[in-house]
C-alpha positions as CSV (number, residue, x, y, z in Angstrom):
1,M,46.3,-0.4,39.1
2,A,48.3,1.1,36.2
3,F,48.2,0.2,32.6
4,D,49.3,1.5,29.2
5,G,47.1,2.3,26.3
6,R,46.6,4.6,23.2
7,Y,44.8,7.9,23.5
8,Y,43.1,9.9,20.7
9,D,42.2,13.5,21.5
10,G,39.6,13.7,18.7
11,E,41.3,16.7,17.1
12,T,44.5,15.5,15.5
13,G,43.5,11.9,14.7
14,A,47.0,10.7,15.7
15,P,47.4,8.1,18.5
16,Q,49.3,9.2,21.6
17,A,50.9,6.8,24.1
18,A,49.2,7.1,27.5
19,R,49.4,5.7,31.0
20,F,46.3,5.4,33.1
21,E,45.7,4.5,36.7
22,L,42.4,3.1,38.0
23,D,41.5,4.6,41.4
24,R,38.2,2.9,42.4
25,G,38.3,4.6,45.8
26,A,38.1,8.0,44.2
27,G,35.9,6.8,41.4
28,I,38.1,8.1,38.6
29,L,40.4,6.9,35.8
30,R,43.6,9.1,35.8
31,L,45.2,9.4,32.4
32,M,48.7,10.7,31.7
33,V,49.4,11.4,28.1
34,K,53.1,10.7,27.3
35,Q,53.4,12.1,23.8
36,G,52.9,15.6,22.6
37,S,52.1,18.1,25.3
38,A,52.0,16.0,28.5
39,Q,48.7,16.3,30.3
40,H,46.7,14.7,33.0
41,L,43.0,13.8,32.6
42,D,40.6,12.5,35.2
43,W,37.6,10.5,33.8
44,P,34.8,9.7,36.3
45,L,34.1,6.0,36.2
46,N,30.4,6.5,36.0
47,D,30.8,8.6,32.8
48,I,33.0,6.1,31.0
49,R,31.3,4.4,28.0
50,A,32.5,1.5,25.8
51,V,32.4,2.4,22.1
52,S,31.2,-0.3,19.7
53,D,34.1,-1.7,17.7
54,G,33.2,-4.8,15.8
55,A,36.1,-4.5,13.4
56,R,38.7,-5.8,15.8
57,Q,38.6,-8.4,18.6
58,G,40.5,-8.4,21.9
59,R,40.5,-4.6,22.5
60,L,38.3,-2.2,24.3
61,V,37.6,1.4,23.1
62,L,36.5,3.9,25.8
63,S,35.1,7.3,25.6
64,L,33.9,9.9,28.1
65,R,30.3,10.9,28.2
66,S,30.4,14.7,28.1
67,D,28.5,17.6,26.7
68,Q,25.9,17.4,24.0
69,H,25.7,18.6,20.4
70,T,23.2,21.4,19.6
71,D,20.7,18.7,18.4
72,G,20.9,17.0,21.8
73,T,23.0,13.9,20.8
74,P,25.9,13.0,23.2
75,L,29.2,14.6,22.3
76,Q,32.0,12.0,22.5
77,V,35.3,13.1,21.1
78,S,38.3,11.6,22.9
79,R,39.1,7.9,22.8
80,L,41.2,5.5,24.9
81,V,42.1,2.1,23.3
82,L,43.1,-0.8,25.6
83,K,44.5,-4.1,24.4
84,D,45.7,-5.6,27.7
85,A,43.3,-8.3,28.9
86,G,43.9,-7.4,32.5
87,A,43.2,-3.8,31.9
88,I,40.0,-4.6,30.0
89,A,38.8,-6.8,32.8
90,A,39.6,-4.2,35.4
91,I,37.7,-1.5,33.5
92,R,34.7,-3.7,33.0
93,A,34.6,-4.5,36.7
94,A,35.0,-0.8,37.8
95,C,32.7,1.0,35.4
96,P,29.0,0.3,36.2
97,D,27.6,2.0,33.1
98,L,30.3,0.9,30.7
99,D,27.8,-0.5,28.1
100,R,25.1,2.0,28.7
101,R,23.8,3.9,25.6
102,D,23.0,7.5,26.6
103,V,19.9,9.0,25.2
104,A,19.8,12.8,25.2
105,S,16.8,14.5,26.9
106,G,14.0,15.2,24.5
107,T,14.9,12.4,22.1
108,M,11.5,10.7,22.5
109,R,9.7,14.0,21.8
110,R,11.7,14.5,18.7
111,V,11.1,10.9,17.5
112,V,7.3,11.3,18.0
113,S,7.1,14.7,16.3
114,R,9.2,13.7,13.4
115,G,7.3,10.4,13.0
116,A,4.1,12.3,12.9
117,L,5.4,14.6,10.2
118,A,6.5,11.5,8.3
119,L,3.0,10.0,8.5
120,V,1.5,13.3,7.3
121,A,3.9,13.4,4.4
122,I,3.1,9.8,3.5
123,G,-0.6,10.6,3.7
124,V,-0.2,13.6,1.4
125,M,1.7,11.4,-1.1
126,L,-1.0,8.6,-1.0
127,F,-4.1,10.7,-1.0
128,V,-3.2,13.9,-2.8
129,V,0.0,13.5,-4.9
130,L,-0.5,10.0,-6.3
131,P,-4.1,10.4,-7.4
132,G,-3.3,13.6,-9.2
133,L,-0.2,12.1,-10.8
134,A,-2.1,9.0,-11.8
135,G,-4.7,11.1,-13.5
136,T,-2.1,13.0,-15.4
137,L,-0.2,9.9,-16.5
138,A,-3.4,8.2,-17.6
139,A,-4.1,11.0,-20.0
140,L,-0.6,10.7,-21.5
141,I,-0.7,6.9,-22.1
142,P,-1.3,6.2,-25.8
143,A,-4.5,4.3,-26.6
144,N,-2.7,1.3,-28.1
145,R,-0.5,1.0,-25.1
146,E,-3.4,1.2,-22.7
147,A,-5.3,-1.5,-24.7
148,Q,-2.2,-3.7,-24.6
149,M,-2.0,-3.2,-20.9
150,G,-5.7,-4.1,-20.5
151,R,-5.3,-7.3,-22.4
152,V,-2.4,-8.3,-20.2
153,V,-4.4,-7.6,-17.1
154,V,-7.3,-9.7,-18.3
155,E,-5.0,-12.6,-19.2
156,Q,-3.5,-12.5,-15.7
157,M,-6.9,-12.4,-14.1
158,E,-7.9,-15.4,-16.3
159,R,-4.9,-17.4,-15.0
160,L,-5.8,-16.3,-11.5
161,F,-9.4,-17.5,-11.8
162,A,-8.2,-20.7,-13.5
163,G,-6.0,-21.6,-10.5
164,G,-2.9,-21.9,-12.6
165,D,-4.6,-24.0,-15.3
166,T,-3.5,-23.0,-18.7
167,A,-7.0,-23.8,-20.2
168,S,-9.0,-20.8,-21.3
169,L,-11.9,-19.7,-19.2
170,R,-13.4,-17.6,-22.0
171,C,-17.1,-18.5,-22.7
172,Q,-17.6,-18.4,-26.4
173,N,-21.0,-20.0,-27.2
174,P,-21.9,-18.1,-30.5
175,E,-25.5,-17.4,-29.6
176,G,-24.6,-16.1,-26.2
177,V,-21.8,-13.9,-27.6
178,T,-24.3,-12.5,-30.1
179,A,-26.8,-11.7,-27.3
180,L,-24.1,-10.0,-25.2
181,A,-23.1,-7.9,-28.2
182,A,-26.7,-6.9,-28.8
183,M,-26.9,-5.8,-25.1
184,L,-23.8,-3.6,-25.6
185,D,-25.2,-2.1,-28.8
186,R,-28.4,-1.3,-26.9
187,L,-26.5,0.6,-24.3
188,D,-24.8,2.7,-26.9
189,A,-21.5,2.7,-25.1
190,P,-19.0,5.5,-25.8
191,Q,-16.8,4.8,-28.7
192,E,-13.5,5.6,-27.0
193,P,-12.0,3.4,-26.0
194,P,-13.7,0.6,-27.9
195,I,-15.3,-1.9,-25.5
196,T,-14.3,-5.6,-25.5
197,I,-16.4,-7.9,-23.4
198,S,-15.3,-11.3,-22.1
199,V,-17.2,-13.8,-20.0
200,F,-15.2,-16.1,-17.7
201,N,-16.5,-19.5,-16.8
202,H,-16.3,-19.0,-13.1
203,K,-18.9,-19.3,-10.3
204,M,-18.0,-16.0,-8.6
205,V,-20.7,-13.3,-8.8
206,N,-18.6,-10.4,-10.1
207,A,-17.5,-8.2,-13.0
208,F,-14.6,-5.9,-13.5
209,A,-13.2,-3.4,-15.9
210,A,-9.5,-3.3,-17.1
211,P,-7.6,-0.6,-18.9
212,G,-8.1,-0.1,-22.6
213,G,-11.9,-0.9,-22.8
214,Q,-11.7,-4.4,-21.4
215,V,-14.8,-5.5,-19.5
216,V,-15.1,-9.0,-17.9
217,L,-18.3,-10.6,-16.6
218,L,-18.1,-13.9,-14.6
219,R,-20.6,-16.7,-15.2
220,G,-21.7,-16.6,-11.6
221,L,-23.1,-13.0,-12.1
222,I,-25.1,-14.0,-15.2
223,E,-26.5,-17.0,-13.3
224,E,-27.3,-14.9,-10.3
225,A,-29.2,-12.3,-12.3
226,E,-32.9,-12.8,-12.6
227,S,-33.4,-10.7,-15.6
228,P,-31.4,-9.3,-18.5
229,D,-31.9,-5.8,-17.1
230,E,-29.8,-6.7,-14.1
231,V,-26.9,-7.8,-16.4
232,A,-27.4,-4.7,-18.4
233,A,-27.1,-2.6,-15.3
234,V,-23.8,-4.3,-14.3
235,L,-22.5,-4.0,-17.8
236,A,-23.4,-0.3,-18.0
237,H,-21.6,0.3,-14.6
238,E,-18.4,-1.3,-15.9
239,V,-18.6,0.6,-19.2
240,A,-18.9,3.8,-17.2
241,H,-15.6,2.9,-15.4
242,V,-13.9,2.3,-18.8
243,S,-15.2,5.6,-20.1
244,A,-13.8,7.5,-17.1
245,R,-10.5,5.6,-17.4
246,D,-10.9,4.5,-13.8
247,P,-9.0,1.2,-14.3
248,T,-6.0,2.9,-15.8
249,R,-5.8,5.5,-13.0
250,A,-6.3,2.8,-10.4
251,M,-3.4,0.7,-11.8
252,L,-1.1,3.6,-11.9
253,R,-2.0,4.7,-8.4
254,A,-1.7,1.1,-7.0
255,A,1.7,0.8,-8.5
256,G,2.9,4.0,-6.9
257,S,1.2,3.3,-3.5
258,A,2.6,-0.3,-3.4
259,G,6.1,1.0,-3.9
260,L,5.7,3.7,-1.3
261,L,4.1,1.5,1.3
262,S,6.7,-1.2,0.8
263,L,9.4,1.3,1.2
264,V,7.9,2.6,4.5
265,F,7.0,-0.7,6.1
266,G,9.9,-2.8,4.7
267,D,10.1,-6.6,4.7
268,F,9.7,-7.4,8.4
269,A,7.4,-9.7,10.3
270,G,3.9,-8.2,10.0
271,G,5.1,-5.8,7.3
272,T,3.0,-7.5,4.6
273,A,-0.1,-7.3,6.7
274,A,0.5,-3.6,7.3
275,V,0.9,-3.0,3.5
276,V,-2.3,-5.0,2.7
277,L,-4.4,-3.1,5.3
278,S,-3.0,0.2,4.2
279,E,-3.8,-0.5,0.6
280,A,-7.3,-1.7,1.5
281,L,-8.0,1.6,3.2
282,L,-6.4,3.5,0.3
283,D,-8.5,1.7,-2.3
284,A,-11.7,2.2,-0.2
285,S,-11.2,5.9,0.0
286,Y,-10.5,6.1,-3.7
287,S,-13.0,3.6,-5.1
288,R,-16.2,4.9,-3.5
289,G,-16.1,8.1,-5.4
290,A,-15.4,6.3,-8.7
291,E,-18.2,3.8,-8.0
292,E,-20.7,6.5,-7.3
293,A,-19.8,8.3,-10.5
294,A,-20.1,5.0,-12.4
295,D,-23.5,4.3,-10.9
296,A,-24.7,7.7,-12.1
297,M,-23.4,7.2,-15.6
298,A,-24.9,3.7,-15.7
299,R,-28.3,5.1,-14.8
300,D,-28.1,7.6,-17.6
301,M,-27.0,4.9,-20.1
302,L,-30.0,2.7,-19.1
303,Q,-32.3,5.6,-19.4
304,Q,-31.1,6.4,-22.9
305,A,-31.5,2.7,-23.8
306,A,-35.0,2.7,-22.4
307,I,-34.0,0.0,-19.9
308,N,-35.6,0.3,-16.4
309,T,-33.2,0.7,-13.5
310,K,-35.4,-1.5,-11.4
311,G,-33.1,-4.3,-12.6
312,M,-30.2,-2.5,-11.0
313,A,-32.2,-1.9,-7.8
314,D,-33.2,-5.6,-7.6
315,F,-29.6,-6.8,-8.1
316,F,-28.4,-4.4,-5.4
317,G,-31.2,-5.6,-3.1
318,R,-30.2,-9.2,-3.3
319,L,-26.5,-8.3,-2.9
320,A,-27.4,-6.3,0.2
321,Q,-29.1,-9.4,1.7
322,S,-26.0,-11.5,1.1
323,E,-23.8,-8.8,2.6
324,R,-25.7,-9.2,5.9
325,F,-23.6,-12.3,6.6
326,I,-20.3,-10.7,5.7
327,E,-20.9,-7.1,6.6
328,L,-17.8,-4.9,6.5
329,P,-17.3,-1.4,8.0
330,V,-18.1,1.2,5.4
331,F,-14.5,2.6,5.5
332,L,-13.3,-0.9,4.4
333,S,-15.8,-1.2,1.6
334,T,-14.6,-0.4,-1.9
335,H,-18.1,0.3,-3.0
336,P,-20.7,2.7,-1.6
337,D,-23.3,1.3,0.8
338,T,-25.3,-1.3,-1.2
339,V,-28.7,-0.4,0.5
340,A,-28.2,3.3,-0.5
341,R,-27.4,2.2,-4.1
342,E,-30.5,0.1,-4.3
343,A,-32.7,3.0,-3.0
344,Q,-31.2,5.4,-5.5
345,A,-31.7,3.1,-8.4
346,R,-35.3,2.4,-7.3
347,R,-36.1,6.1,-7.0
348,F,-34.7,6.6,-10.5
349,S,-36.8,3.8,-11.8
350,E,-40.0,5.5,-10.6
351,T,-39.3,8.4,-13.0
352,Q,-38.9,6.2,-16.1
353,T,-41.6,5.5,-18.7
354,Q,-41.8,3.4,-21.8
355,T,-39.0,1.0,-21.0
356,R,-38.5,-2.5,-22.3
357,S,-36.4,-5.5,-21.5
358,A,-32.7,-5.3,-22.4
359,L,-33.0,-8.6,-24.3
360,D,-35.9,-10.7,-25.5
361,D,-36.5,-14.1,-24.1
362,R,-34.5,-15.9,-26.8
363,Q,-31.5,-13.7,-26.4
364,W,-31.7,-13.9,-22.6
365,Q,-31.6,-17.7,-22.7
366,A,-28.7,-17.6,-25.1
367,L,-26.8,-15.3,-22.8
368,R,-27.4,-17.6,-19.8
369,G,-26.0,-20.4,-21.9
370,I,-22.9,-18.5,-23.1
371,C,-20.6,-20.9,-21.2
372,D,-22.3,-24.1,-22.4
């Protein structure tokens, strides 16, 4: 079977008219180049490969599998272009490996080794470079910008807790607000940045600190507390975070890690879950150190205010009991082990003398009614 086609030698880039004969008995495709220096080429049928050509329909581009580049990838230089439908059908019938994609030996080893290096590089970025960069950037942010950022964060959290409702969740009973201010004065919080406390009317037992001195307590935490000393312990803990500028560093690091992880995992099925899990592990490894430092500073603040850390221990004790039903592996917990925190606060309490309640009975009742 003889057909005409165009031949590219891979060097000049110019097409050359060629005639080829298909010899299935010998298992070869004989090419006779008509233009330029006439030459005869024999292509083994088993080594002929189809080259992907999505730009044009109705033609077949062939190449000969030959030697390899120095990096191991197949070296395919010359091309044969066929347009005759009969020729294309004959070639497809005669070449068993026409659509095969050759993979050079050692490719899998290179993929694995380079993938491992990429994972190491990502780990260095997430756990070394980003924390250091976040700390540096946090120190450079002007105080007014940090405060503005904190107010925006608190407003966003308020909308989140409100479930999209535009009504304010801020608890503003005057007597309760006065009692909370008295507790903060008693703790003698650091002056920079100035502390702004808000209470959200939400049942969740929680509290958080935002950049720029913003501290938020949730109604559920005040209701769960059995004494003002417990609330004072939580408040001191969050103030310690603010003083160390942990919220600002955490936001900067989260922004950087989210961008990096999204770039790595992309937007594919399951990609979101991978990003969430990765960020959970990242936050856990970062937050435990910050939480332990905040606990230590909170104990010192309570000591200076003559408030017994037994309240902190009691609160951690009840929290540990509730965690028995939703226990998480320690590497996925963003806080240190609660039982250990309780024991540490209780040991500290045994060394304290001449302490008194963080609020008197009237102030305590006012604080508990701050959302009324």
